[in-house]
ZAMARGU-4260 file (C-alpha; in steps of 0.2 Angstrom, whole numbers, plus 5000, padded with zeros to 4 digits):
<rodrens>
0) 4999/5001/5000 | 5014/5012/5004 | 5022/5008/4987 | 5005/5012/4979 | 5004/5028/4988
5) 5021/5034/4983 | 5016/5029/4964 | 5000/5040/4966 | 5010/5055/4972 | 5023/5053/4958
10) 5037/5047/4970 | 5048/5032/4966 | 5059/5034/4982 | 5054/5028/5000 | 5054/5045/5012
15) 5062/5039/5027 | 5064/5048/5043 | 5078/5043/5055 | 5075/5051/5073 | 5090/5053/5083
20) 5108/5058/5076 | 5119/5047/5088 | 5128/5033/5081 | 5114/5023/5076 | 5105/5036/5067
25) 5120/5042/5058 | 5125/5025/5054 | 5107/5021/5047 | 5106/5037/5038 | 5124/5035/5030
30) 5120/5018/5023 | 5103/5023/5016 | 5112/5038/5008 | 5122/5025/4998 | 5106/5023/4987
35) 5100/5039/4982 | 5089/5031/4970 | 5079/5022/4983 | 5078/5033/4998 | 5075/5051/5002
40) 5081/5052/5020 | 5079/5065/5033 | 5088/5064/5050 | 5082/5074/5065 | 5089/5076/5083
45) 5082/5086/5097 | 5100/5093/5101 | 5111/5104/5090 | 5125/5092/5086 | 5127/5075/5079
50) 5135/5061/5090 | 5120/5059/5104 | 5129/5054/5120 | 5147/5054/5111 | 5154/5071/5109
55) 5170/5082/5115 | 5172/5097/5125 | 5186/5110/5125 | 5198/5111/5140 | 5214/5121/5143
60) 5228/5114/5134 | 5242/5124/5143 | 5235/5116/5160 | 5231/5099/5155 | 5241/5095/5139
65) 5227/5093/5128 | 5214/5105/5120 | 5199/5093/5120 | 5192/5079/5130 | 5179/5066/5125
70) 5163/5063/5136 | 5151/5050/5137 | 5160/5038/5126 | 5179/5037/5128 | 5184/5020/5120
75) 5180/5002/5115 | 5187/4986/5109 | 5198/4979/5094 | 5182/4968/5090 | 5172/4986/5086
80) 5175/4982/5066 | 5161/4993/5061 | 5165/5008/5072 | 5182/5007/5067 | 5177/5007/5048
85) 5166/5021/5050 | 5180/5032/5057 | 5192/5027/5044 | 5178/5032/5031 | 5179/5050/5038
90) 5198/5052/5039 | 5199/5047/5057 | 5207/5034/5068 | 5206/5026/5086 | 5222/5022/5095
95) 5228/5007/5105 | 5228/5007/5124 | 5232/4993/5137 | 5219/4996/5151 | 5224/4997/5168
100) 5211/4997/5183 | 5210/5002/5201 | 5196/4994/5209 | 5193/4997/5228 | 5203/5008/5241
105) 5214/5003/5255 | 5212/4985/5261 | 5197/4982/5247 | 5211/4988/5233 | 5215/4978/5218
110) 5221/4979/5201 | 5224/4969/5185 | 5242/4976/5185 | 5250/4968/5201 | 5245/4956/5215
115) 5238/4964/5231 | 5234/4961/5250 | 5215/4958/5245 | 5218/4945/5232 | 5230/4936/5244
120) 5216/4935/5257 | 5205/4928/5244 | 5216/4916/5236 | 5205/4902/5238 | 5189/4910/5232
125) 5198/4915/5217 | 5203/4897/5213 | 5184/4893/5214 | 5179/4908/5204 | 5189/4901/5190
130) 5180/4884/5193 | 5164/4892/5195 | 5167/4901/5177 | 5171/4884/5168 | 5155/4876/5176
135) 5144/4890/5170 | 5152/4889/5153 | 5149/4871/5152 | 5130/4873/5157 | 5127/4891/5149
140) 5110/4888/5144 | 5106/4884/5163 | 5115/4899/5170 | 5114/4912/5156 | 5100/4924/5162
145) 5103/4920/5181 | 5107/4937/5189 | 5127/4938/5195 | 5121/4942/5214 | 5113/4924/5215
150) 5126/4916/5205 | 5138/4922/5218 | 5128/4915/5232 | 5124/4899/5224 | 5143/4895/5223
155) 5144/4901/5242 | 5156/4917/5239 | 5159/4928/5253 | 5151/4946/5251 | 5167/4955/5251
160) 5174/4944/5236 | 5157/4947/5227 | 5156/4965/5229 | 5174/4970/5229 | 5181/4958/5215
165) 5167/4952/5204 | 5156/4965/5203 | 5169/4979/5197 | 5174/4966/5183 | 5158/4968/5174
170) 5154/4986/5179 | 5169/4991/5168 | 5163/4982/5153 | 5146/4989/5150 | 5145/5004/5162
175) 5132/4994/5171 | 5135/5004/5188 | 5123/4999/5202 | 5112/4987/5190 | 5128/4975/5191
180) 5121/4963/5203 | 5106/4961/5192 | 5117/4958/5176 | 5115/4940/5167 | 5129/4928/5173
185) 5132/4924/5155 | 5140/4941/5153 | 5152/4939/5167 | 5157/4922/5161 | 5160/4927/5144
190) 5170/4941/5149 | 5184/4930/5156 | 5181/4913/5145 | 5178/4920/5128 | 5194/4922/5117
195) 5185/4935/5107 | 5173/4945/5117 | 5182/4942/5134 | 5191/4957/5141 | 5198/4947/5155
200) 5202/4932/5144 | 5211/4922/5150 | 5206/4921/5168 | 5220/4919/5181 | 5218/4907/5196
205) 5229/4916/5206 | 5225/4934/5205 | 5208/4933/5195 | 5214/4943/5180 | 5232/4947/5175
210) 5231/4953/5158 | 5231/4971/5152 | 5216/4971/5139 | 5220/4979/5122 | 5208/4992/5119
215) 5206/5007/5108 | 5202/5025/5112 | 5191/5035/5100 | 5197/5050/5091 | 5188/5068/5094
220) 5170/5064/5093 | 5164/5082/5091 | 5175/5084/5075 | 5171/5066/5068 | 5153/5067/5070
225) 5153/5085/5062 | 5163/5078/5047 | 5150/5063/5046 | 5136/5076/5046 | 5144/5086/5032
230) 5146/5071/5022 | 5129/5066/5024 | 5123/5083/5018 | 5134/5080/5002 | 5124/5064/5001
235) 5108/5074/5001 | 5102/5068/5017 | 5092/5082/5024 | 5100/5084/5043 | 5088/5094/5055
240) 5096/5097/5071 | 5087/5105/5086 | 5072/5096/5079 | 5061/5085/5090 | 5049/5073/5086
245) 5034/5075/5098 | 5022/5063/5093 | 5017/5049/5081 | 5001/5054/5074 | 4997/5040/5063
250) 5004/5023/5056 | 4995/5013/5044 | 4997/5005/5026 | 5000/5022/5018 | 5014/5027/5029
255) 5019/5037/5045 | 5012/5054/5050 | 5024/5062/5064 | 5022/5080/5073 | 5039/5089/5073
260) 5045/5104/5081 | 5060/5117/5080 | 5069/5120/5096 | 5080/5135/5099 | 5098/5128/5101
265) 5106/5131/5117 | 5123/5140/5118 | 5133/5123/5119 | 5121/5115/5108 | 5114/5103/5121
270) 5097/5108/5121 | 5087/5101/5136 | 5080/5083/5131 | 5063/5082/5127 | 5059/5099/5136
275) 5044/5100/5125 | 5037/5084/5132 | 5039/5091/5150 | 5028/5104/5159 | 5031/5121/5152
280) 5044/5117/5138 | 5057/5127/5134 | 5052/5134/5116 | 5036/5143/5121 | 5034/5151/5102
285) 5037/5135/5093 | 5023/5127/5084 | 5021/5108/5080 | 5020/5104/5062 | 5014/5087/5054
290) 5025/5079/5040 | 5022/5063/5033 | 5035/5048/5028 | 5035/5031/5020 | 5045/5024/5034
295) 5051/5028/5052 | 5067/5023/5062 | 5068/5026/5080 | 5086/5027/5086 | 5081/5034/5103
300) 5080/5026/5120 | 5067/5013/5122 | 5057/5024/5134 | 5058/5039/5122 | 5051/5028/5109
305) 5036/5021/5120 | 5032/5040/5125 | 5031/5046/5106 | 5024/5030/5099 | 5010/5030/5113
310) 4995/5036/5103 | 4998/5022/5090 | 5007/5010/5100 | 5002/4993/5099 | 5000/4982/5115
315) 5016/4972/5110 | 5026/4988/5108 | 5021/4995/5125 | 5024/4979/5134 | 5042/4977/5126
320) 5048/4994/5125 | 5041/4997/5142 | 5051/4983/5150 | 5068/4992/5147 | 5075/5000/5163
325) 5085/5017/5164 | 5093/5026/5178 | 5098/5044/5179 | 5118/5046/5182 | 5129/5062/5182
330) 5147/5063/5176 | 5157/5076/5184 | 5173/5081/5173 | 5184/5089/5186 | 5203/5091/5191
335) 5200/5088/5209 | 5216/5077/5212 | 5214/5079/5233 | 5196/5070/5229 | 5205/5056/5219
340) 5218/5053/5233 | 5205/5052/5246 | 5193/5039/5237 | 5205/5030/5225 | 5221/5021/5223
345) 5232/5031/5210 | 5249/5025/5212 | 5259/5011/5217 | 5260/5007/5236 | 5272/4994/5242
350) 5262/4991/5258 | 5248/4985/5248 | 5258/4973/5236 | 5262/4955/5239 | 5276/4947/5231
355) 5268/4931/5230 | 5251/4922/5227 | 5248/4904/5232 | 5267/4902/5233 | 5269/4909/5215
360) 5281/4923/5214 | 5276/4939/5207 | 5292/4951/5208 | 5291/4953/5188 | 5273/4960/5190
365) 5278/4970/5205 | 5294/4978/5196 | 5282/4983/5180 | 5270/4991/5192 | 5283/5001/5200
370) 5287/5009/5183 | 5271/5010/5174 | 5256/5008/5186 | 5245/5022/5178 | 5226/5017/5181
375) 5213/5024/5169 | 5197/5015/5176 | 5192/5017/5193 | 5178/5008/5205 | 5175/5013/5223
380) 5162/5004/5234 | 5151/5014/5246 | 5156/5008/5264 | 5139/5008/5269 | 5133/4996/5255
385) 5147/4988/5245 | 5136/4982/5231 | 5134/5001/5227 | 5147/5009/5215 | 5155/5025/5210
390) 5165/5024/5193 | 5178/5036/5188 | 5191/5038/5173 | 5208/5046/5174 | 5206/5053/5155
395) 5223/5060/5155 | 5230/5041/5158 | 5217/5034/5145 | 5213/5046/5130 | 5225/5047/5117
400) 5227/5065/5114 | 5236/5069/5131 | 5255/5068/5132 | 5261/5053/5141 | 5267/5062/5156
405) 5257/5075/5165 | 5258/5080/5183 | 5245/5072/5192 | 5239/5088/5199 | 5234/5094/5181
410) 5225/5078/5176 | 5207/5077/5170 | 5195/5066/5179 | 5177/5060/5176 | 5169/5054/5191
415) 5151/5045/5188 | 5138/5044/5201 | 5125/5033/5198 | 5106/5031/5200 | 5100/5047/5207
420) 5083/5041/5212 | 5088/5025/5222 | 5107/5029/5227 | 5109/5048/5227 | 5110/5047/5246
425) 5127/5038/5245 | 5136/5050/5233 | 5150/5060/5238 | 5147/5072/5223 | 5148/5088/5236
430) 5166/5083/5241 | 5173/5088/5223 | 5179/5106/5224 | 5167/5118/5214 | 5183/5128/5207
435) 5189/5110/5201 | 5173/5106/5191 | 5174/5109/5172 | 5158/5102/5166 | 5143/5091/5173
440) 5132/5080/5162 | 5116/5070/5165 | 5115/5053/5157 | 5098/5044/5156 | 5107/5026/5155
445) 5101/5008/5151 | 5101/4996/5167 | 5108/4979/5159 | 5097/4970/5172 | 5093/4951/5168
450) 5074/4957/5164 | 5081/4967/5150 | 5087/4950/5142 | 5071/4941/5147 | 5058/4955/5142
455) 5066/4965/5129 | 5080/4957/5119 | 5072/4942/5114 | 5056/4950/5107 | 5063/4965/5097
460) 5062/4955/5081 | 5043/4956/5084 | 5043/4975/5083 | 5055/4977/5067 | 5046/4984/5052
465) 5029/4984/5062 | 5018/4997/5056 | 5033/5005/5044 | 5043/5006/5062 | 5060/5001/5065
470) 5071/5003/5081 | 5090/5006/5081 | 5101/5009/5096 | 5112/5001/5108 | 5098/4996/5120
475) 5094/4983/5108 | 5108/4972/5115 | 5121/4979/5126 | 5127/4998/5128 | 5141/4999/5116
480) 5145/5011/5102 | 5148/4996/5091 | 5130/4990/5095 | 5123/5005/5091 | 5133/5007/5075
485) 5127/4989/5068 | 5109/4992/5074 | 5109/5008/5061 | 5115/4997/5047 | 5103/4984/5051
490) 5089/4996/5050 | 5096/5001/5033 | 5098/4984/5026 | 5081/4980/5032 | 5074/4993/5022
495) 5084/4988/5006 | 5100/4996/5008 | 5117/4986/5004 | 5127/4979/5019 | 5146/4987/5015
500) 5155/4976/5003 | 5171/4979/5013 | 5164/4974/5029 | 5156/4959/5021 | 5174/4953/5017
505) 5179/4956/5035 | 5174/4939/5043 | 5171/4945/5059 | 5161/4960/5056 | 5151/4949/5045
510) 5149/4936/5059 | 5144/4950/5071 | 5131/4958/5060 | 5124/4941/5056 | 5121/4937/5073
515) 5113/4954/5077 | 5102/4954/5062 | 5096/4937/5067 | 5093/4942/5085 | 5085/4959/5082
520) 5076/4955/5065 | 5074/4936/5064 | 5082/4935/5048 | 5100/4927/5042 | 5109/4940/5031
525) 5114/4932/5015 | 5131/4938/5007 | 5131/4948/4991 | 5149/4955/4989 | 5162/4948/4978
530) 5175/4937/4988 | 5190/4948/4982 | 5192/4966/4987 | 5195/4978/5002 | 5191/4970/5018
535) 5197/4953/5015 | 5213/4956/5026 | 5205/4967/5040 | 5201/4952/5051 | 5214/4945/5061
540) 5219/4934/5076 | 5206/4920/5083 | 5190/4920/5073 | 5196/4936/5064 | 5192/4947/5079
545) 5206/4957/5080 | 5203/4973/5067 | 5219/4977/5056 | 5210/4988/5045 | 5210/5007/5041
550) 5203/5018/5057 | 5215/5011/5068 | 5234/5013/5072 | 5248/5002/5080 | 5255/5015/5091
555) 5248/5022/5108 | 5245/5041/5108 | 5247/5043/5090 | 5233/5058/5091 | 5245/5067/5103
560) 5260/5063/5092 | 5251/5069/5076 | 5247/5086/5086 | 5266/5088/5091 | 5270/5085/5073
565) 5257/5099/5067 | 5264/5110/5079 | 5281/5108/5074 | 5277/5110/5056 | 5269/5127/5058
570) 5283/5134/5068
</rodrens>
C-alpha cells in the first residue's frame, strides 16, 4: 500500500525519517544515503549536534596538555570493526591502549597490574571463581540469565569477594553501574572465558585477572561526527538539528505521520532533552507541524520511543519497550586530585602489594608496576553498601590526545555518580571542589538487568518493520558504540540498503552483523559481495576478531604525536 501511495504521488523513492543523530541514526542515514535512487532520507535530533552521548568538550591545553576531551563515550575494543571502519571513512582513527584498572581503596584495593593484599586474602575464592566460570560455560544454557548476585550466592562466595572483586569486573565492561548485581551471569562468564569478546580472557587462578586488555580510544568525537554530518549533507540527506519529534500521529498502510517541532539551540548545543514533552517546555513560541513519511527508524532510547509512539503503539510495543529500565546518572568532569587521593588508589603502593600468590612468585609484575602503574579506570564501593559503586576515569592516562607524562595535579578526571533516585543518598559529589569542576553531564542510562534479556532483547524482532517502524540503538543488545553502529546498518539493510562490501569481506564484522540481524530482525543476512576486494585482510587473530583495517593504528598516543608534529610543522 505504501508503494502504491508513492506511485500515486509521483514518487519512486521511500521517504525515510531517522530520529536521533547518535551512532545508530548516523549509521542508518549513512547506509541509506548510499542508495539515492531508492531513499529520500531525513535525519533529525532534538539537540544541535550529531553524536548523541558521544561528544567532546574544550579544555585548557596549557594546564592539561590537550585542548579537548571526549565525554560520554571514550573507547572500546578491537572487536569494534564497524565503528573503526566508520572512523576511517571520515579520515579518523582510534588509538590502541592497554587498560589498567584500580578497584577499591585501602584494604579492598586490587588491580589487574599487580597482586595486592585483597587478592592474597581471597586466594581460595579466586581459584573457586575460575572453577565456577568453567561450570557456567559448560552449562551456559541453565545459568545464562541468572543474575550475578544469585550466581555468587549459589557458589557460596563471600560478600566481600562478590562486591569488591566480581562486580567491578562487569561494571567496567558495560558501564552497568549499580545495576551490576542484576546483570545476567553469561556476561560475566563470557568476559573471562571468551577468546574474542572476553576483556579478561584468559582468567587467572592466582589473581582473578592479570592481563592488560588491548583496547582502543576514540578520536575527537565532536570533530568526527561533524565531518560525518557534512558527508551526509553532500549525499543529500536532510539533516535537521534542534528538531524534535513530539508525537507519532498515525501509522498505517499508507505510511507514517509525525509531529515535529523546531527547538531553540542552547549555547553549547546541548538542548534540554524532550523539553517540549515536559511541563512548560523550553520553546514557548514554537509550533508543531505534521509531516508524512513512508518509513520511520527510531534511534532513541526505548522509553523515549514508547512515549512518542503512545498514540499509535500496539500492546506488544508498549509491553516490550516499557520493560527496558533506565537510571539517571551524572558525570562530573573535574581536576580535583585531592578527591581522587581520598577515594581511589592512583599510584603503586608497596604496602598493598604482595610478592607471591599461593606460593607463586610475583616480583616481575611488581617491578613492572613500580615503573608503569597508571590506572585509567576506577571503581569504589560505598562503605555503607559495597554492592553500590562509583565509577571514574583518569582521562589523562586513558585518552590518546594527552601527553604520556602530565603532573597528577593537572590530570582530568570523570567521576560518575549512579542512579540518583535510588542511590543518590550515597553520593560524595559535594566533596568535589566547585572550582575544580569543568562540566557536569546527566545521562539517562540503560540498566543491563536480567529482565532486559528476558523481556526486551528476545522479542525486539517482533517489533521491527511493524507499522513501517524500526528500532535502532545500543539498548537493542548491550550499551556499546559498536552495537549502536550495527543497529543503524541493520535498519538500513532491512529497508533495502546494501551491507558494505568491505565489511562483508571482514569475516568477524560479517559474523557479528549476521548474529545481530538474526537476533533483532529474525532473519539471516545472505552474502552479496564478491570474495575479492577491500576488507578481506582486515580480520586477524582468533576468529578474525582483532581488527587490522583502516581506522586503527598500532602506536599508543598517536593522536598526541600527530598534534606535536602538526605544531612543529607550523613553527
